[in-house]
N, C-alpha and C positions, 0 to 999 in steps of 0.2 A: 550375529543375525545379519542375513543378507537380503537386500532389496533387489529384485530383478525388474529391469525395465526393457521395453522394446519400443523404439520410436526413431523418428528422423533426428539425426544428430547434426547440429549446425556448429560451425567452427569459424572463428575469425581471429587471426593472430594480432589484429589491430583494428578493433571495432570502433569506427568513427562515431557511431551513435552513443558510445560510452567512453568518450574522451581517450580513445586509442588503446583501451585495455584489451588484453587477450581474453577471449570469451568463448567457451564451449558450452553448449546447452542442448537439452533434449526434453521432449514432452512425451510421456508414455502414450502410445496409440490407443490403449484400451481404458486406462484409468485416469488420464489427464494429469498424472503426477509429473511435476517439474523437477529437473536436476540441472545444476550448472556449476562450472568451475570458472573462476576469473582470477586475473592478476592485473592490477592497475600498473600503469607505466612506471610510477615512482614508488612502488611498494615491493617489499621483500616477501610479503605474505601472500598466500593463495586463499581465495574465498571459495566457500562451498555454500550453495543455496539449494534448499529442497522445498517441495510444496509447502504451502502455508507461510511462505516467506521466512522460513527458519534459516538463519545464517550462522556460519562459523568462519572466522578468519584466523589463519595460523599456518605454521610450517609443517605440521605433523600429519601428512597423508602421503600415500603412494598410489601410483597409477600404472597399470599394465595395459598397453595397447596391443591388440592382435588384429588380424584381418576381419574378424567377425564381431568383436566387442571391445569395450573398455571396462576394466575392473578397477574400481577405486576403493582403497582401504583407508579408513580414518581412525584416529586414536579414540580411546575410550572417552576422553574429554570432549572431542568433537562429536562423537555419537550422542552423548548426553545433551549437547547444545542443539543438535539437529533433531532427528526423530527416532533415535535409538538404534539405528542401523550402523554397524561397523564396516559394512561392505556394500557397495552398489555395483551391480553388473548391468551394463547398458549394451544390449544387443542392437546391432545396426539394422535399421529399416533400409530397404533397397534405395530409397530416395535420400539417404543421408549424404552429407558432403563426402567428397572423395577422400580416401585414406591419406593421401599426401597432405591435404588441407588440415585434416584432423591431427595428423602427426606434427605438422608445422606449428599449429596452435598449442598443442601440449608442450612442445619444445620451448616455446616462448613462455608459457606459464611456469615451466620448471627451470628456466634459464638460471644457472648458477646454483641450483639445488639438486639434492639427491632425491630419489623416489620415483623417477620415470623409467619404466621398462618398456622396451619395444620388442614385440614378439610377432613380427609379420613375415 
C-alpha cells in the first residue's frame, strides 16, 4: 500500500536543533500528514516518523531520490509499526529545499548503508 504526499520538503544534514542529527521532513499541504527520516550522529539506524507520532527505527528501508520526488520503501515490520503503508511517495512542492540539500541529507542518513538510489 502506497501513501502519496505533496508538500514542502525540508532537509538538514546536521540539524543543530536536534543534536546534529541528519533530518529530512515534510508535511502534506492538503492533509497535514507528517513524514520524516532521521539518523542520529551516533546511530547506525534510520528513524522513520509518520503522523500520529508513530515511529520506527531500523535498517530495513530504501529511498529513491528523483528530481520530482522521494520514494521510500519500508519493510513489512516497519509498515506494521507505522501506519500500514509499505511505500511513501513524497512529491516536491516548489518551495522545497533545493535538490542538492535534499541529496546531501539523504547521503548522510544512508552513510555506510545500502538502500539509497539517486535518479536525478
